[in-house]
C-alpha positions in Angstrom: -27.5 -62.4 33.9 -31.1 -61.6 33.0 -31.2 -58.3 34.1 -27.8 -57.2 32.1 -29.5 -58.6 28.7 -32.9 -56.6 29.2 -31.0 -53.2 29.9 -28.4 -54.1 26.9 -32.0 -54.7 24.9 -33.5 -51.5 26.0 -30.4 -49.4 24.9 -30.5 -51.1 21.6 -34.0 -50.4 21.2 -33.5 -47.0 21.9 -30.8 -46.6 19.5 -32.8 -48.0 17.2 -35.5 -45.6 17.9 -33.6 -42.6 17.8 -31.5 -43.7 14.2 -35.4 -44.7 12.6 -37.0 -41.2 14.3 -33.9 -39.4 12.7 -34.4 -40.9 9.2 -37.9 -40.2 8.8 -39.3 -36.8 8.3 -42.6 -35.8 6.8 -43.8 -33.0 3.9 -46.4 -31.0 4.4 -48.9 -30.2 1.7 -47.6 -26.0 1.4 -43.7 -27.0 1.3 -40.8 -28.6 -0.7 -37.7 -30.2 1.0 -34.5 -30.1 -0.3 -32.0 -33.0 1.2 -28.9 -31.6 1.9 -25.9 -33.9 3.1 -22.9 -32.3 4.4 -24.2 -29.0 3.3 -24.7 -29.9 -0.4 -28.0 -30.6 -2.1 -28.3 -34.6 -2.7 -30.9 -35.8 -5.0 -34.1 -33.9 -6.3 -36.2 -31.7 -4.4 -38.8 -33.6 -2.8 -42.2 -31.9 -3.7 -45.0 -34.5 -3.0 -46.5 -34.6 0.6 -46.3 -37.5 3.1 -43.9 -39.7 5.2 -40.2 -39.7 3.9 -37.1 -41.3 4.4 -33.1 -40.2 4.8 -30.2 -41.2 5.8 -29.7 -40.4 9.7 -27.4 -37.8 10.9 -25.4 -36.9 7.9 -28.6 -35.7 5.6 -30.7 -32.5 6.8 -34.0 -31.5 5.6 -34.6 -28.1 4.4 -38.2 -27.0 4.0 -38.8 -24.5 1.2 -42.4 -23.0 0.9 -44.3 -23.6 -2.3 -47.3 -20.9 -1.5 -47.6 -17.7 -3.2 -45.6 -15.3 -1.1 -45.6 -11.6 -0.6 -43.3 -8.8 -1.7 -43.8 -5.1 -0.1 -41.5 -3.5 -0.9 -40.7 0.2 1.2 -41.6 3.9 -0.6 -38.8 5.4 -2.3 -38.4 8.6 -4.0 -37.5 8.6 -7.5 -37.9 11.0 -10.2 -39.8 10.9 -13.2 -39.3 11.7 -16.8 -40.9 15.6 -16.2 -38.6 16.3 -13.4 -41.5 15.4 -10.7 -40.2 13.8 -7.5 -42.4 11.2 -6.3 -42.6 8.4 -4.0 -43.6 5.0 -5.3 -44.8 2.1 -2.8 -44.9 -1.3 -4.7 -46.1 -4.9 -3.7 -45.8 -7.9 -5.5 -46.5 -11.9 -5.6 -44.5 -14.4 -6.2 -43.4 -18.1 -6.0 -40.7 -21.0 -6.0 -41.2 -22.7 -8.9 -37.3 -23.9 -9.0 -36.4 -25.0 -5.3 -33.1 -26.4 -6.1 -31.6 -23.5 -8.0 -33.5 -21.0 -5.4 -31.5 -23.2 -2.4 -28.4 -23.1 -4.4 -28.5 -18.8 -5.0 -30.5 -17.7 -1.9 -30.9 -20.4 0.5 -33.7 -18.7 2.5 -36.6 -16.3 2.1 -34.7 -13.5 3.7 -32.3 -13.7 0.9 -35.1 -13.8 -1.6 -36.6 -10.7 0.0 -33.6 -9.0 -0.4 -32.8 -9.6 -3.7 -36.2 -8.8 -4.8 -36.0 -5.6 -3.2 -32.6 -4.7 -5.6 -34.1 -5.7 -9.1 -37.8 -4.7 -8.1 -36.5 -1.6 -6.9 -33.8 -1.0 -9.8 -36.7 -1.8 -12.6 -39.2 0.8 -10.8 -36.9 3.6 -10.9 -35.9 3.1 -14.8 -39.5 2.5 -15.6 -40.8 5.9 -13.7 -37.8 7.8 -15.3 -39.0 7.4 -18.5 -42.3 8.0 -18.3 -44.4 11.3 -17.1 -46.1 11.4 -14.1 -49.5 11.4 -15.8 -48.8 7.8 -17.7 -48.0 6.2 -13.9 -51.3 7.8 -12.4 -53.5 7.4 -15.3 -55.2 3.9 -16.7 -57.5 4.9 -19.4 -56.8 7.1 -22.5 -60.0 8.1 -23.6 -61.6 9.1 -19.7 -63.9 12.1 -20.0 -63.6 13.7 -16.7 -67.2 14.6 -15.0 -67.8 17.8 -14.3 -70.7 20.3 -12.5 -72.9 21.5 -14.8 -72.4 25.3 -13.9 -68.5 24.5 -13.9 -68.7 23.1 -17.1 -70.5 25.9 -18.8 -68.2 28.3 -17.2 -64.6 26.5 -18.6 -66.0 25.9 -21.9 -63.5 27.1 -24.2 -60.6 27.0 -21.7 -58.5 24.2 -20.3 -59.6 24.6 -17.1 -60.7 20.8 -15.7 -59.6 19.0 -19.1 -57.5 15.9 -18.5 -53.9 15.1 -20.0 -54.1 12.9 -22.8 -51.9 10.2 -22.3 -50.0 7.2 -24.2 -49.5 4.1 -22.5 -51.3 4.4 -18.8 -50.0 2.8 -15.5 -50.9 -0.6 -16.2 -48.7 -0.4 -19.3 -46.1 0.9 -17.1 -46.7 -1.9 -14.3 -46.4 -4.4 -17.5 -42.6 -3.0 -18.4 -41.9 -3.6 -14.8 -43.1 -7.0 -14.5 -41.5 -8.3 -17.8 -38.1 -7.0 -17.4 -37.9 -8.1 -13.7 -39.6 -11.5 -14.4 -36.8 -12.3 -16.6 -34.1 -11.5 -13.9 -35.5 -13.2 -10.9 -36.2 -16.2 -12.9 -32.7 -17.4 -12.8 -33.2 -17.6 -8.8 -35.9 -20.4 -9.3 -38.6 -17.5 -8.5 -41.2 -17.4 -10.7 -42.7 -13.4 -10.8 -47.0 -13.5 -10.2 -47.8 -9.9 -10.2 -46.2 -6.1 -9.4 -48.7 -3.2 -8.5 -48.3 0.6 -7.7 -49.9 0.3 -4.1 -49.3 4.4 -3.3 -48.0 6.8 -5.7 -47.4 10.4 -4.1 -45.7 13.5 -4.1 -42.6 14.4 -2.6 -42.8 16.7 0.0 -40.4 19.3 -1.5 -43.0 19.2 -4.6 -46.0 19.0 -2.5 -46.4 22.6 -1.6 -46.1 23.9 -5.4 -49.2 21.2 -6.6 -50.9 22.3 -3.8 -50.5 25.9 -4.7 -51.2 25.3 -8.1 -54.4 23.5 -7.1 -55.8 26.3 -5.0 -55.0 28.7 -8.1 -57.3 27.2 -10.0 -59.7 26.7 -7.6 -59.7 30.6 -7.4 -59.7 31.4 -10.7 -63.0 29.3 -10.9 -64.2 31.2 -8.2 -63.5 34.6 -9.7 -65.2 33.7 -12.7 -68.4 32.8 -10.9 -68.0 36.0 -9.0 -66.9 38.2 -11.9 -70.4 36.3 -13.7 -72.6 37.2 -10.7 -71.7 40.7 -10.4 -72.4 41.2 -14.0 -75.8 39.5 -13.5 -76.6 41.8 -10.3 -75.5 44.7 -12.7 -78.1 43.7 -15.3 -81.2 42.6 -12.5 -80.3 46.5 -11.1 -80.3 48.1 -14.6 -83.8 46.2 -15.3 -85.1 47.4 -12.2 -84.4 50.9 -12.5 -85.8 50.4 -16.1 -88.9 48.9 -15.3 -89.7 51.3 -12.0 -89.1 54.7 -14.8 -91.4 52.8 -17.1 -94.0 52.3 -14.8 -93.6 55.8 -12.8 -93.8 57.5 -16.4 -97.0 55.2 -17.3 -98.5 56.1 -13.7 -97.9 59.8 -14.3 -99.6 59.6 -18.1 -103.0 57.9 -16.8 -103.1 60.1 -13.7 -102.6 63.3 -16.1 -105.6 61.5 -18.9 -107.7 60.9 -15.6 -107.3 64.5 -14.1 -107.9 66.0 -17.8 -111.1 63.9 -18.3 -111.9 64.9 -14.7 -111.2 69.1 -15.4 -112.9 68.6 -18.8 -116.0 67.0 -17.1 -116.2 69.6 -14.3 -115.9 72.4 -16.9 -118.7 70.6 -18.6 -120.8 70.3 -15.6 -120.2 74.0 -14.3 -120.5 75.5 -17.9 -124.1 73.6 -18.1 -125.1 74.7 -14.8 -124.3 78.3 -15.1 -125.7 78.4 -18.8 -129.1 77.7 -17.5 -130.0 81.5 -16.8 -128.8 85.1 -16.9 -128.7 85.4 -13.5 -126.8 81.9 -13.3 -124.5 83.4 -15.4 -123.9 86.6 -13.8 -123.4 84.4 -10.7 -120.8 82.4 -12.0 -119.3 85.6 -13.0 -119.4 87.0 -9.6 -117.8 83.8 -7.9 -115.1 83.4 -10.0 -114.0 87.3 -10.0 -114.4 86.7 -6.1 -112.2 83.6 -6.0 -109.5 85.6 -7.9 -109.3 88.5 -5.3 -107.1 86.8 -3.0 -104.4 85.7 -5.4 -104.4 89.3 -6.4 -104.7 91.4 -4.1 -102.4 91.5 -0.8 -102.1 93.5 2.3 -99.6 95.5 0.4 -100.8 95.4 -3.1 -101.6 98.4 -5.3 -104.1 98.2 -8.2 -104.5 100.7 -11.0 -107.7 99.4 -12.7 -110.0 101.2 -15.1 -113.5 102.1 -14.3 -114.6 99.5 -17.1 -112.5 97.0 -15.9 -114.1 94.0 -14.4 -112.4 93.8 -11.2 -113.7 97.0 -10.6 -116.8 96.7 -11.4 -116.9 94.6 -8.1 -115.3 96.5 -6.0 -116.5 100.3 -6.7 -119.6 99.2 -4.1 -117.6 97.5 -1.7 -117.1 99.7 1.4 -114.5 99.1 4.5 -116.2 97.2 7.3 -116.3 99.6 10.6 -113.8 98.9 13.1 -115.3 97.0 15.9 -112.4 98.3 18.5 -113.7 102.0 17.8 
């Protein structure tokens, strides 16, 4: 009898422990709980952390995260106002501020992520379609681009390297998407905290045209540098030829001046030397005449001279040398 009573008591204690265990649950610091009875929420959401109680077996605990959650959308192609197709990749941060409404409308995080895909993707398409590409890429209105000093002087007076002016910028476009999307996700008990463009890239069909335009601009810059380089080279060559001609002409003038001074000095010395006496003068006349003979008389030269000619005066006393072979 005692063994039967002990077994019954043990069974009762086990059932009591099972019932109590099914009635107690804990709420973590990073979550909030919705209690449902037969699938319908009962009572207010439990947001305070600690040990809680519920009706056993007929009530279930549905934990809901209350931390800041991440939404990372898949890149999608969309057209801008200036008819350029771009690939846009966004991310956002959100959290659940009304767990009851969230549970009634979405139930779980997977459904919430799917609904965010639809809403944020749609609002992004609308915003991108209303703005030109430059408005989505640029952030500051009055930014002055950095330029190399040589390139800045080369591109002066042209639009080469100049920035297209903007009216809003990327931050304002992001704010427009955030404002429109936050209102729509609010009905699901979700608070949208932030949304940002993670990456913006050209569509594959547009990218080659953009690259070709960039290459064309760089070639234009290169041709401008090449043209200026050729002009500078021609100027340097012209200056070199001019300076060379100037140096040669000045050198020739100095040579002629020196030669003239030397000839005058030599003439002066000769005149002074041969004018010292009558015999010296006659000797000078003789040597000058003898020096003139080789340039006047050749092997086949025939001269007709008068008897009072200075050349004949020295030739009339000359006799042919005897032939040594005879």
